[in-house]
C-alpha positions as CSV (number, residue, x, y, z in Angstrom):
1,M,1.4,-6.4,20.7
2,E,1.1,-4.6,17.4
3,R,-2.6,-5.6,17.1
4,T,-3.3,-4.6,20.7
5,Y,-1.6,-1.2,20.2
6,L,-3.7,-0.6,17.0
7,R,-6.9,-1.5,18.8
8,V,-6.1,1.0,21.6
9,I,-5.3,4.0,19.4
10,Q,-8.2,3.3,17.1
11,G,-10.6,3.3,20.1
12,K,-11.5,-0.3,19.8
13,S,-10.2,-1.2,23.3
14,H,-11.6,0.5,26.4
15,G,-10.9,0.7,30.1
16,L,-8.4,2.3,32.4
17,A,-5.3,0.6,30.8
18,A,-6.3,1.8,27.3
19,W,-6.9,5.3,28.5
20,F,-3.6,5.4,30.3
21,L,-1.7,4.1,27.3
22,K,-3.2,6.8,25.0
23,L,-2.4,9.5,27.5
24,S,1.2,8.3,27.8
25,L,1.7,8.4,24.1
26,H,0.8,12.1,23.7
27,P,4.3,13.4,24.7
28,L,5.9,11.0,22.3
29,S,3.7,12.3,19.5
30,W,4.8,15.8,20.3
31,I,8.4,14.9,20.0
32,Y,7.7,13.1,16.7
33,R,5.8,16.1,15.5
34,I,8.8,18.4,16.1
35,V,11.2,16.0,14.4
36,V,9.0,15.6,11.3
37,F,8.4,19.4,11.1
38,A,12.1,20.1,11.3
39,R,12.9,17.6,8.7
40,N,10.3,18.8,6.2
41,K,11.3,22.4,6.9
42,A,14.9,21.6,6.1
43,Y,13.8,20.1,2.7
44,D,11.4,23.0,2.0
45,C,14.1,25.6,2.7
46,G,16.8,23.8,0.8
47,F,19.0,22.8,3.7
48,F,18.5,19.2,2.8
49,K,19.1,18.5,-0.9
50,S,17.1,15.9,-2.9
51,Y,18.6,13.8,-5.6
52,A,17.1,14.2,-9.1
53,P,17.3,10.8,-11.0
54,N,18.4,11.0,-14.6
55,V,14.9,10.2,-16.0
56,P,12.3,12.5,-17.5
57,A,9.6,11.8,-14.8
58,V,9.4,10.6,-11.3
59,V,6.1,9.7,-9.6
60,S,5.8,8.9,-5.9
61,V,2.9,6.8,-4.5
62,G,2.6,7.3,-0.8
63,N,0.5,8.3,2.2
64,I,0.5,10.4,5.3
65,V,-1.0,7.6,7.4
66,A,1.0,4.5,8.5
67,G,-0.2,1.2,6.9
68,G,-3.3,0.0,5.2
69,T,-4.3,2.7,2.8
70,G,-3.8,0.6,-0.4
71,K,-0.6,2.0,-1.9
72,T,0.4,-1.2,-3.5
73,P,-2.9,-1.7,-5.5
74,V,-2.6,2.0,-6.6
75,T,1.0,1.4,-7.7
76,I,-0.2,-1.6,-9.8
77,L,-3.1,0.4,-11.2
78,L,-0.8,3.3,-12.2
79,A,1.8,1.1,-13.8
80,K,-0.9,-0.8,-15.7
81,N,-2.1,2.5,-17.2
82,L,1.5,3.5,-18.2
83,L,3.4,0.3,-19.2
84,D,2.2,0.2,-22.8
85,R,3.0,3.9,-23.3
86,I,6.4,4.5,-21.6
87,P,9.4,2.4,-20.3
88,L,9.1,2.5,-16.6
89,A,10.6,1.1,-13.4
90,I,9.1,0.6,-9.9
91,L,11.3,1.2,-6.9
92,S,10.3,-0.5,-3.6
93,R,12.1,-0.6,-0.3
94,G,11.0,-4.2,0.4
95,Y,10.0,-3.4,4.0
96,R,10.9,-6.1,6.5
97,S,12.7,-8.2,3.9
98,H,16.3,-9.3,3.4
99,A,16.6,-7.1,0.3
100,E,16.0,-4.0,2.4
101,H,19.4,-4.5,4.1
102,L,21.4,-5.2,0.9
103,K,24.1,-2.7,0.0
104,T,23.0,-2.8,-3.7
105,P,19.3,-2.8,-4.7
106,L,18.0,-6.1,-6.0
107,R,16.7,-6.2,-9.5
108,L,13.6,-8.3,-8.8
109,C,12.0,-8.2,-12.2
110,D,13.3,-7.3,-15.6
111,G,10.3,-8.0,-17.8
112,N,9.8,-11.7,-17.1
113,G,8.2,-11.8,-13.7
114,P,9.9,-12.1,-10.3
115,E,13.4,-13.6,-10.4
116,Y,13.8,-14.0,-6.6
117,P,11.7,-15.7,-3.9
118,V,9.3,-13.7,-1.7
119,S,11.5,-14.6,1.3
120,L,14.3,-12.4,-0.2
121,C,12.5,-9.4,-1.6
122,G,9.4,-9.1,0.6
123,D,5.7,-9.6,0.0
124,E,4.7,-6.3,-1.6
125,P,7.5,-6.1,-4.3
126,Y,6.8,-9.8,-5.1
127,L,3.1,-9.1,-5.4
128,I,3.8,-6.1,-7.8
129,A,6.1,-8.3,-9.9
130,E,3.5,-11.0,-10.2
131,N,0.9,-8.5,-11.4
132,L,3.3,-6.6,-13.6
133,P,5.7,-9.3,-15.1
134,S,6.7,-7.0,-17.9
135,A,7.9,-4.2,-15.7
136,R,11.3,-3.5,-14.2
137,I,11.3,-3.6,-10.4
138,F,14.1,-2.8,-8.0
139,V,14.0,-3.5,-4.3
140,G,16.2,-1.9,-1.6
141,R,16.6,0.8,0.9
142,D,18.9,2.9,-1.4
143,R,16.5,4.3,-3.9
144,K,18.9,6.8,-5.3
145,Q,21.1,3.9,-6.5
146,A,18.0,2.0,-7.6
147,A,16.8,5.0,-9.7
148,D,20.3,5.2,-11.3
149,M,20.1,1.5,-12.1
150,A,16.6,2.0,-13.7
151,A,17.8,5.0,-15.7
152,N,20.8,3.0,-17.0
153,Q,18.4,0.3,-18.2
154,G,16.3,2.7,-20.2
155,A,13.5,3.7,-17.9
156,K,11.9,7.1,-18.8
157,L,9.6,7.0,-15.7
158,V,10.3,5.9,-12.2
159,I,7.6,5.1,-9.7
160,L,8.5,5.4,-6.0
161,D,6.4,2.9,-4.1
162,D,5.7,4.3,-0.6
163,G,7.7,7.5,-1.4
164,M,5.8,10.3,0.3
165,Q,8.3,10.6,3.2
166,H,11.3,9.5,1.1
167,R,12.3,13.1,0.2
168,Q,15.9,12.2,-0.5
169,V,14.7,11.6,-4.1
170,S,12.9,14.4,-5.8
171,R,9.8,13.8,-7.8
172,D,7.6,15.5,-10.5
173,F,4.3,14.2,-9.1
174,D,3.1,13.0,-5.6
175,I,0.1,10.7,-5.4
176,V,-1.1,10.5,-1.9
177,V,-3.4,7.5,-1.0
178,L,-5.9,7.9,1.9
179,N,-8.2,5.3,3.4
180,A,-11.8,6.5,3.3
181,N,-12.6,4.7,6.5
182,D,-9.8,6.6,8.4
183,P,-8.3,9.3,6.2
184,F,-6.4,11.2,8.9
185,G,-5.1,8.4,11.1
186,Q,-7.3,9.1,14.2
187,G,-6.2,12.7,14.0
188,Y,-2.9,12.2,15.9
189,L,0.7,11.7,14.8
190,L,2.6,8.6,15.6
191,P,2.6,6.9,18.1
192,R,-0.6,8.4,19.6
193,G,-2.3,8.1,16.2
194,L,-1.3,6.8,12.8
195,L,-0.3,10.0,11.0
196,R,3.3,9.9,9.6
197,E,3.2,13.7,9.2
198,E,0.8,16.6,9.6
199,V,-2.4,16.6,7.4
200,S,-1.1,20.0,6.0
201,S,1.5,17.9,4.2
202,L,-1.2,17.2,1.6
203,K,-0.2,20.5,0.1
204,R,2.6,18.6,-1.6
205,A,0.1,16.3,-3.4
206,S,-0.4,16.3,-7.1
207,L,-3.3,13.9,-6.8
208,V,-5.1,12.4,-3.8
209,I,-6.7,9.0,-4.1
210,L,-9.4,8.2,-1.6
211,N,-9.4,4.4,-1.4
212,H,-12.2,2.1,-0.2
213,V,-14.9,4.6,-1.0
214,E,-18.4,3.2,-0.2
215,D,-20.6,5.8,-1.9
216,S,-20.7,9.3,-3.4
217,D,-21.8,10.9,-0.2
218,Q,-18.8,9.6,1.7
219,Y,-16.5,10.6,-1.1
220,T,-17.9,14.2,-1.3
221,S,-17.8,14.6,2.5
222,I,-14.1,13.6,2.8
223,A,-13.1,15.4,-0.4
224,E,-14.4,18.6,1.1
225,R,-12.2,18.1,4.2
226,I,-9.2,17.3,2.0
227,A,-9.8,20.5,0.1
228,Q,-8.9,22.5,3.2
229,Y,-5.3,21.3,2.9
230,T,-4.6,20.9,-0.9
231,S,-5.8,22.1,-4.3
232,A,-4.9,18.7,-5.8
233,P,-7.8,16.8,-7.4
234,V,-9.3,14.0,-5.4
235,I,-10.5,10.7,-6.9
236,G,-12.4,7.9,-5.2
237,T,-11.6,4.2,-5.7
238,E,-13.4,1.1,-4.7
239,V,-11.9,-2.3,-4.1
240,N,-13.6,-5.2,-5.9
241,I,-12.8,-8.9,-6.0
242,E,-11.7,-9.7,-9.5
243,S,-11.3,-13.5,-9.0
244,L,-11.1,-16.2,-6.4
245,E,-8.6,-19.1,-6.6
246,T,-7.4,-21.9,-4.4
247,I,-3.6,-22.2,-3.7
248,D,-3.6,-25.0,-6.4
249,G,-5.0,-22.6,-9.0
250,E,-8.6,-23.8,-9.1
251,Q,-11.2,-21.1,-9.7
252,V,-13.9,-20.4,-7.2
253,E,-17.0,-18.8,-8.6
254,S,-18.4,-16.9,-5.6
255,L,-18.4,-16.5,-1.9
256,E,-22.1,-15.5,-1.8
257,G,-23.8,-17.2,1.1
258,K,-20.7,-19.3,2.0
259,K,-19.3,-19.6,5.5
260,I,-15.6,-18.8,5.5
261,G,-12.7,-18.2,7.9
262,M,-10.7,-15.0,7.1
263,F,-7.0,-14.6,7.7
264,C,-4.6,-11.9,6.8
265,G,-1.3,-10.1,7.6
266,I,-2.0,-6.6,6.2
267,G,-2.1,-3.1,7.5
268,A,-5.9,-2.6,7.5
269,P,-7.7,-6.0,8.0
270,D,-11.0,-4.2,8.5
271,N,-11.0,-3.2,4.8
272,F,-10.5,-6.8,3.8
273,E,-13.3,-7.8,6.0
274,R,-15.6,-5.2,4.4
275,T,-14.7,-6.5,1.0
276,L,-15.5,-10.1,1.9
277,L,-18.8,-9.1,3.5
278,K,-19.7,-7.0,0.4
279,S,-19.2,-10.2,-1.6
280,G,-21.8,-12.0,0.4
281,A,-19.5,-14.2,2.5
282,I,-20.4,-15.2,6.1
283,I,-17.3,-14.8,8.2
284,V,-17.3,-17.4,11.1
285,D,-13.9,-16.6,12.5
286,K,-10.8,-14.5,11.9
287,L,-7.0,-14.9,12.2
288,I,-5.4,-11.5,12.1
289,L,-1.7,-11.2,11.9
290,S,0.7,-8.2,11.9
291,D,1.4,-6.4,8.6
292,H,3.8,-8.4,6.4
293,K,3.7,-11.4,8.9
294,R,3.4,-14.8,7.4
295,A,1.0,-17.3,8.9
296,D,3.0,-20.3,10.2
297,K,1.9,-23.9,9.4
298,Q,0.7,-24.8,12.9
299,S,-1.4,-21.6,13.3
300,L,-3.0,-22.2,9.9
301,L,-3.7,-25.8,10.7
302,E,-5.4,-25.0,14.0
303,F,-7.3,-22.1,12.4
304,S,-8.5,-24.4,9.6
305,E,-9.6,-27.1,12.0
306,H,-11.5,-24.6,14.0
307,C,-13.2,-23.2,10.9
308,Q,-14.1,-26.8,9.9
309,S,-15.9,-27.2,13.2
310,L,-17.9,-24.1,12.4
311,E,-18.8,-25.5,8.9
312,A,-16.7,-23.1,6.9
313,E,-16.1,-24.1,3.2
314,Y,-12.9,-22.0,2.8
315,I,-10.4,-20.0,4.7
316,V,-9.9,-16.8,2.7
317,C,-6.8,-14.6,2.5
318,T,-5.5,-11.7,0.4
319,E,-3.1,-11.9,-2.5
320,K,-0.4,-10.4,-0.3
321,D,-0.8,-13.3,2.1
322,K,-0.9,-15.8,-0.8
323,V,2.5,-14.9,-2.1
324,K,4.0,-15.8,1.3
325,L,2.5,-19.3,1.1
326,I,3.9,-20.2,-2.3
327,N,5.5,-23.7,-2.3
328,D,5.0,-24.0,1.5
329,T,1.3,-24.6,2.2
330,P,0.3,-27.4,4.6
331,H,-2.6,-29.8,3.8
332,L,-5.6,-28.3,5.6
333,P,-9.0,-29.7,6.3
334,V,-10.6,-26.4,5.0
335,P,-8.9,-25.2,1.8
336,I,-7.3,-21.7,1.3
337,V,-8.8,-19.4,-1.2
338,W,-7.2,-16.1,-2.1
339,T,-8.7,-13.0,-3.5
340,K,-7.4,-11.1,-6.5
341,I,-8.6,-7.6,-6.3
342,E,-8.9,-4.7,-8.7
343,L,-9.2,-1.0,-8.0
344,E,-12.1,0.8,-9.8
345,V,-12.1,4.5,-10.1
346,K,-15.6,5.4,-9.0
347,E,-15.3,9.2,-8.5
348,G,-13.3,11.7,-10.4
349,L,-12.5,9.5,-13.4
350,Q,-11.6,12.5,-15.6
351,H,-9.1,13.6,-13.0
352,W,-7.4,10.2,-13.2
353,K,-7.3,10.3,-17.0
354,D,-5.9,13.8,-16.9
355,F,-3.2,12.7,-14.5
356,I,-2.2,9.7,-16.7
357,K,-2.0,12.0,-19.7
358,K,0.1,14.6,-17.9
359,T,2.5,11.9,-16.6
360,V,3.0,10.4,-20.1
361,I,3.7,13.8,-21.6
362,R,6.3,14.5,-18.9
363,A,7.9,11.1,-19.3
364,K,8.2,11.6,-23.1
365,S,9.8,15.0,-22.7
366,D,13.5,15.3,-23.7
367,G,15.0,16.7,-20.6
368,I,15.1,16.3,-16.8
369,T,12.8,18.5,-14.8
370,S,15.0,21.4,-13.6
371,K,13.2,21.9,-10.3
372,R,11.4,18.9,-9.0
373,S,9.4,18.9,-5.7
374,T,11.0,17.2,-2.7
């Protein structure tokens, strides 16, 4: 149902039923708009108070569009640029995980990689912990408490993963991540579109990251539109495949010219498909799951058998999907290969360097910011 809904609001499904569904969602979007406007106004005017963690610097990585912008890779890239310079902690909600409902946040990682299974903490926090084993990572809904735990353990910088709308915790810097292929969520607020809040909320941004940029012309065109809403610098990033591995850890050199099946449970599967096509792969079939959903054994087996009949050499998934298959992967006629990606700053590199420098200076300061943004 989730995939069908997304196809309708993204204009990929047509006909009378799709038209009627979009029409019926308009009133709900208006109600959502009013609620979000009132909430943001209450924070802007000081009626709702934000909590200031006892650390010198807080950075939020978030978005204004629901799902699939690439916040997690940006969080990893940011932390990799800061880990060697300042003690930091990453706070994640652990969306759709057991940890999200715990009274006390879970300390997933304390400098030695993930200490709990992905089934407990969720796919995205586990993925971050695997990529940043030397970081401190806390998972849970109560990020005020998680921030205090991080401060008590010596963190000088706290990164709020998916924190744009989490205004209960104040921050010094807001990084907003947009998908270059749909930067404004179809132009409508939820549920008619994918916007979590008005595009005008970009005024709160300290830095805008335009992810999945294809070329300079696309970057320039969208950056000009973004400049109508914020004076924050805009950088453009590109997703590249850093390496390819089987579930057993064997390296795969390239997908160039190879027939593959693609499967994933992520927010924007179209972006993953573009990355695979850019690598030269020939996609013979796709198994698309809802975001955060794990592929069950039977579905994987049937998909693998079908891909075998189409002469595929591999079935390929994302790293986010791979972590959900750890220690529980069936024997398949076509082996699974997962992609390890890296973000490359293609446009506005100096803006990125300046932001890292500014963040380090703030994190090394002696006091707590007296008036953080909310």
